[in-house]
C-alpha positions in Angstrom: 104.5 96.0 105.9 105.0 95.9 102.2 107.9 94.5 100.2 110.0 96.2 97.4 108.3 97.4 94.2 108.0 95.0 91.3 109.0 95.9 88.1 107.2 98.7 86.4 104.8 98.4 83.5 104.2 101.3 81.1 100.7 102.2 80.6 100.8 104.1 77.4 97.1 105.5 77.6 97.9 107.3 80.8 101.6 108.1 80.2 102.8 106.5 83.4 104.9 103.7 84.7 102.9 101.6 87.1 104.7 99.9 89.9 103.1 97.9 92.8 104.3 96.8 96.3 102.7 93.9 98.2 103.1 91.7 101.2 102.0 88.5 99.1 99.5 87.3 101.7 96.7 85.6 100.1 93.4 86.9 101.8 89.8 85.5 101.7 86.8 87.9 102.2 84.3 85.2 101.7 83.9 85.9 97.8 87.1 86.8 96.6 90.8 85.4 97.0 93.1 88.2 96.8 96.4 90.0 97.6 96.6 93.5 98.9 98.9 95.9 96.8 99.9 99.6 96.9 99.8 100.9 93.2 102.1 103.6 92.1 102.2 105.8 89.0 105.7 107.2 88.5 106.5 106.8 92.1 103.4 108.5 93.5 101.1 106.4 95.3 97.6 106.0 93.8 95.9 103.1 95.4 96.6 102.0 99.0 95.9 98.2 99.7 94.3 97.6 96.2 92.6 94.1 96.2 94.1 92.4 93.3 92.3 89.0 92.5 94.5 86.0 92.1 94.4 84.2 88.9 91.9 81.0 88.2 95.0 79.0 87.7 96.4 79.9 91.1 93.0 79.4 92.8 92.7 76.1 91.2 96.4 74.9 92.4 95.5 76.2 95.9 92.2 74.3 96.0 94.2 71.3 95.1 96.5 71.8 97.7 93.8 72.3 100.5 91.3 69.6 99.4 92.6 67.3 96.7 90.1 65.9 94.3 89.4 62.2 94.6 
């Protein structure tokens, strides 16, 4: 279901490298626009189907595509 892992980010406070995998499908639950991700620390799964919100800029672009302002 999920694609290949993205480049890892070092989280110094935890001493781990965090990577994520996502199917990159936007989802809407009635309140939040998000993508689901599997989150790994040093290759070990720590969150399955974690909901990561899209940024405001992404949401605005999508809104303009769906319902252009007059």
